C-alpha positions in Angstrom: 1.2 -29.6 -12.7 -1.9 -27.6 -12.2 -1.9 -24.1 -10.8 -5.1 -22.1 -9.8 -4.4 -18.4 -10.0 -6.7 -15.6 -8.7 -7.8 -13.2 -11.5 -6.2 -10.1 -9.9 -2.7 -11.5 -9.8 -0.9 -9.3 -12.3 0.3 -11.3 -15.3 -0.6 -14.4 -13.4 -1.4 -16.6 -16.4 1.6 -15.2 -18.3 3.9 -16.1 -15.4 2.6 -19.4 -14.1 2.0 -20.9 -17.5 5.7 -21.3 -17.6 5.4 -23.8 -14.7 2.3 -25.7 -15.6 -1.4 -25.7 -16.6 -2.7 -22.4 -15.2 -6.4 -21.8 -14.4 -7.5 -18.3 -13.7 -10.6 -17.7 -11.5 -12.1 -14.6 -10.0 -10.7 -14.0 -6.6 -13.8 -14.4 -4.4 -15.1 -17.3 -6.5 -12.3 -19.7 -5.8 -13.8 -22.8 -4.1 -12.5 -26.2 -2.9 -13.9 -27.8 -6.1 -11.5 -25.7 -8.1 -8.6 -27.0 -6.0 -9.4 -30.7 -6.0 -6.6 -31.7 -8.4 -4.5 -28.5 -8.1 -0.9 -28.5 -7.0 -0.6 -24.8 -6.2 -2.8 -21.8 -5.5 -1.8 -18.2 -6.1 -4.0 -15.4 -4.7 -4.1 -11.8 -3.6 -5.9 -10.4 -0.5 -9.5 -10.9 -1.6 -9.2 -14.7 -1.4 -9.5 -16.0 2.2 -7.3 -19.0 2.7 -9.0 -21.2 5.2 -8.9 -24.8 6.4 -12.2 -25.4 4.7 -10.9 -24.2 1.4 -7.8 -26.4 1.4 -8.7 -29.5 3.3 -9.1 -32.6 1.1 -7.4 -31.0 -1.9 -4.1 -31.8 -3.6 -2.7 -28.3 -3.0 0.9 -28.4 -1.7 1.8 -24.7 -2.2 -0.1 -21.4 -1.6 1.3 -18.0 -2.5 0.0 -14.6 -2.0 1.2 -11.8 -4.3 0.8 -9.3 -1.5 3.0 -8.1 1.4 0.4 -8.9 4.0 -1.0 -12.3 5.1 -4.2 -11.2 7.0 -6.2 -13.4 4.7 -4.1 -16.5 5.5 -4.9 -19.2 8.1 -1.2 -20.1 8.5 -2.0 -22.5 11.4 -4.3 -24.5 9.1 -1.7 -24.7 6.3 0.9 -25.9 8.8 -1.5 -28.6 10.0 -2.2 -29.7 6.5 1.4 -29.7 5.5 1.0 -27.0 2.9 4.0 -24.7 2.1 3.0 -21.0 1.8 4.8 -17.8 0.9 4.0 -14.0 0.7 5.8 -11.1 -0.9 6.9 -8.8 1.9 8.0 -5.4 0.7 6.6 -5.9 -2.8 4.6 -2.7 -2.8 6.6 -0.7 -0.3 7.8 1.9 -2.8 4.3 2.2 -4.3 2.9 3.1 -0.9 5.7 5.6 -0.2 5.0 7.3 -3.5 1.3 7.4 -2.6 2.2 9.2 0.6 4.2 11.8 -1.1 1.4 12.5 -3.6 -1.1 12.8 -0.8 1.0 15.1 1.3 1.9 17.4 -1.6 -1.7 17.5 -2.8 -3.0 18.5 0.7 -0.3 21.0 1.2 -1.2 22.7 -2.1 -4.9 22.5 -1.4 -4.7 23.8 2.2 -1.8 26.2 1.8 1.0 24.6 3.9 4.5 23.5 3.1 5.9 20.1 4.0 9.4 21.5 4.6 9.9 21.9 8.3 6.9 19.9 9.2 7.3 16.9 11.6 5.9 13.6 10.5 5.5 10.6 12.8 6.0 7.3 11.0 4.4 4.5 13.0 5.8 1.2 11.8 9.2 1.4 10.1 9.5 -1.8 8.2 9.6 -2.1 4.4 7.0 0.6 3.8 7.6 3.0 6.8 11.4 3.1 6.2 10.8 4.2 2.6 8.2 6.8 3.7 10.8 8.2 6.2 13.5 8.5 3.5 11.2 10.3 1.1 10.0 12.7 3.8 13.5 13.5 4.9 14.3 14.2 1.2 11.5 16.8 1.4 13.3 18.4 4.4 10.7 17.2 6.9 11.5 16.2 10.4 10.8 12.4 10.9 10.0 10.7 14.2 10.0 7.0 14.0 8.1 4.6 16.2 8.5 0.8 15.9 8.6 -1.1 19.2 9.6 -4.5 17.7 12.5 -2.9 15.8 13.5 -0.8 18.7 13.7 -4.0 20.9 16.2 -5.5 18.4 18.2 -2.4 17.6 20.4 -0.1 19.6 19.4 2.7 17.3 18.3 5.7 19.4 16.2 7.1 16.6 13.1 5.2 17.6 10.8 7.3 19.8 8.0 6.2 22.2 4.5 6.4 20.7 3.4 9.1 23.1 6.3 11.4 22.1 5.7 10.8 18.4 1.9 11.6 18.7 2.4 14.8 20.8 5.2 16.3 18.6 4.1 15.4 15.0 2.2 17.6 12.6 1.4 14.5 10.5 1.0 10.9 11.7 1.0 8.0 9.3 0.4 4.3 10.0 2.5 1.6 8.3 2.1 -1.3 10.7 1.0 -4.9 10.0 -2.2 -6.2 11.6 -1.0 -7.9 14.8 -3.5 -9.3 17.4 -1.0 -10.8 19.9 1.0 -9.2 22.7 3.5 -7.7 23.3 2.9 -5.3 20.5 -0.7 -5.6 19.1 -1.8 -3.2 16.4 -5.5 -4.1 16.2 -7.3 -0.8 16.8 -4.1 0.8 18.0 -5.4 4.2 16.7 -8.1 4.3 19.4 -9.6 7.1 21.5 -6.4 7.3 23.7 -4.2 7.5 20.6 -6.1 10.4 19.2 -6.3 12.2 22.5 -2.4 12.2 22.6 -2.1 13.8 19.1 -0.8 17.3 18.6 -3.9 19.4 18.1 -4.8 19.8 14.5 -2.6 16.9 13.2 -3.0 15.3 9.8 -3.7 11.6 10.1 -3.0 8.9 7.4 -3.9 5.3 7.4 -2.5 3.3 4.4 -1.8 0.2 6.5 -4.7 -2.0 7.5 -8.3 -0.9 8.1 -8.4 -2.8 11.4 -5.5 -0.9 13.0 -7.8 2.2 13.3 -10.9 2.6 15.3 -12.8 4.8 12.9 -15.3 5.9 15.5 -12.4 7.3 17.5 -11.1 9.1 14.3 -14.5 10.7 13.7 -14.6 11.9 17.3 -11.1 13.3 17.0 -12.0 15.2 13.9 -15.1 16.6 15.6 -12.9 17.7 18.5 -10.3 19.3 16.3 -7.5 16.9 17.3 -7.4 15.8 13.7 -7.6 18.5 11.1 -7.3 16.4 8.0 -7.2 12.7 7.1 -6.1 10.4 4.3 -7.8 7.0 4.3 -6.8 4.2 1.9 -7.9 1.2 4.0 -11.3 0.5 5.5 -13.1 -1.5 8.0 -14.9 -3.4 6.8 -13.8 -4.1 3.2 -15.0 -4.4 0.5 -17.7 -2.3 2.0 -16.7 1.0 3.6 -18.1 3.6 5.9 -19.7 6.6 4.3 -19.3 8.7 7.4 -15.5 8.1 7.4 -15.4 8.8 3.6 -17.2 12.1 3.9 -14.9 13.4 6.5 -11.7 12.3 4.8 -9.8 14.9 2.8 -8.4 12.2 0.5 -10.0 8.8 0.3 -8.9 5.9 -1.9 -10.1 2.3 -2.4 -7.1 0.4 -0.9 -4.8 1.2 -3.8 -1.8 2.8 -2.2 0.3 -0.2 -3.0 -1.3 -0.8 -6.4 1.4 0.5 -8.7 2.1 -1.8 -11.6 5.5 -2.5 -10.2 4.1 -3.1 -6.7 1.7 -5.8 -8.0 4.2 -7.3 -10.4 6.8 -7.7 -7.6 4.2 -9.8 -5.8 3.7 -12.0 -8.8 7.5 -12.4 -9.3 8.1 -13.3 -5.7 5.4 -16.0 -5.8 6.6 -17.4 -9.1 10.2 -17.6 -8.0 9.2 -19.3 -4.7 7.0 -21.8 -6.6 9.9 -22.7 -8.9 12.2 -23.3 -5.9 9.6 -25.4 -4.1 8.7 -27.6 -7.1 12.3 -27.6 -8.4 11.2 -26.1 -11.7 13.6 -24.0 -13.9 12.5 -20.4 -14.1 11.8 -19.6 -17.7 9.7 -16.5 -17.4 11.1 -13.5 -19.2 9.7 -10.7 -17.0 11.3 -7.9 -19.0 9.5 -9.0 -22.1 6.2 -8.7 -20.3 6.7 -5.0 -19.2 4.7 -2.4 -21.0 6.1 1.0 -21.9 5.5 3.7 -19.3 2.6 6.1 -20.2 4.7 9.1 -19.2 8.4 8.3 -20.0 9.6 11.9 -19.9 8.5 15.2 -18.4 9.9 18.6 -19.4 9.2 21.3 -16.8 10.2 24.9 -16.2 11.2 25.6 -12.6 12.1 29.3 -12.7 10.0 31.4 -10.3 8.3 28.4 -8.7 8.8 26.9 -5.3 10.1 23.4 -5.0 6.9 21.8 -3.7 4.8 23.3 -6.4 7.2 21.8 -9.1 7.2 18.4 -7.4 3.5 18.3 -7.2 3.3 19.3 -10.9 5.6 16.4 -11.8 3.9 13.8 -9.7 0.4 14.7 -10.9 1.4 14.0 -14.4 2.5 10.5 -13.4 0.0 9.8 -10.6 -3.1 11.9 -9.9 -4.3 10.8 -6.5 -7.3 13.1 -6.7 -8.7 10.9 -9.5 -8.7 7.9 -7.1 -10.5 10.1 -4.5 -13.2 11.0 -7.1 -13.7 7.3 -8.1 -14.4 6.1 -4.6 -16.7 9.0 -3.9 -18.6 8.1 -7.0 -18.8 4.5 -5.9 -20.2 5.6 -2.5 -23.3 7.0 -4.2 -24.5 3.4 -4.8 -26.6 1.3 -2.4 -24.8 -0.8 0.2 -24.6 -4.0 -1.9 -23.4 -2.2 -5.0 -20.9 -0.2 -2.9 -19.0 -3.3 -1.9 -19.1 -4.6 -5.5 -17.9 -1.2 -6.8 -15.1 -1.1 -4.3 -13.9 -4.5 -5.6 -14.3 -3.3 -9.2 -12.2 -0.2 -8.5 -9.3 -2.4 -7.3 -9.8 -5.0 -10.0 -9.9 -2.5 -12.9 -7.4 -0.1 -11.4 -5.5 1.8 -14.1 -1.9 1.2 -14.9 0.1 3.4 -12.5 3.8 3.2 -13.1 6.3 4.2 -10.4 8.4 7.3 -10.5 11.5 5.4 -11.6 10.0 5.0 -15.1 9.8 8.7 -15.8 12.8 10.9 -16.7 12.6 14.6 -15.8 14.1 17.5 -17.7 13.9 20.3 -15.1 14.9 23.6 -16.7 16.4 26.2 -14.3 16.1 23.8 -11.3 18.2 24.5 -8.3 20.6 21.9 -7.0 18.3 21.4 -4.0 15.3 20.8 -6.2 17.3 18.4 -8.4 18.3 16.5 -5.3 14.6 16.2 -4.2 13.5 15.0 -7.6 16.1 12.3 -7.6 15.4 11.3 -4.0 11.8 10.7 -4.8 12.8 8.2 -7.4 12.7 10.0 -10.7 15.5 9.8 -13.3 17.0 13.1 -14.5 18.0 14.0 -18.0 
């Protein structure tokens, strides 16, 4: 069996070599010629899966080691009789940790506390539900909006979008890209959306670039409807708008979900599904492939410090979101062609970022409340 694997699939060759001959190719360079005698194709979001790419090949299975499938022509694969899979939820925890890092960083930078703030979470699936849990752990008020989930659930805790926008100090998007009715999300954050915001709200998009009308966001910032913004996803990618970058308080190159575990979960999901489809015994020892965490333990003094100061101190030692902000701003200095290439390179060469669960905290003189928060964010405690 032959498997073609995109270069950015974490441990792709290590994993899929257990199932057959594995050929690794740069994501955007995969062509139909590479797939002529291939049985399976494993990709991430930079590889567009189209009818033209697959037609006339021997490919029977396509997997994406990502939660989203915006890059998949699922209709074409159905027509061609090709089985496909994705990895929903693979990077959900990674994105939620990114959100916590962003919020604590901006709180420290601009002199506000998260405790007592109201955050509106738009989209409460795998990612949004984790964001909501972590925000509640920080003693924030959480308003959830998710019409598809609300339609299937008697849970009264889903609020209309208008109420969430008007009452939230912070609004964060975690919706998939949906073009069809009844609940399309394409450019859902439009002029009307921003007009309904509580004046001076903080806006975050770590979902999909296309769910936000960035012209509308810029107008909202000019009008004071949005005081601060955090942007991880762009329209278009891999290029990105300099005007949006310049006005963002934190900007990153679509890496919210790029923790080591988030990417590895995607690879694992595709490998397990491939083994089931081709009826191959799973012989990949994932544990043997894991590197040691760079920061296995943190010792910190908490006396005389407020909780959010301590939490930010801990998180920055594991994940410094401001470093990602500096990297994309440096890339923006380049000309238009180089900017797109640099965006891709930032993602391809992204440093190893381990999730909070890999770090144990020894917090001296921490209150019971602070200890609860540290645990709730995912850290282990000595």
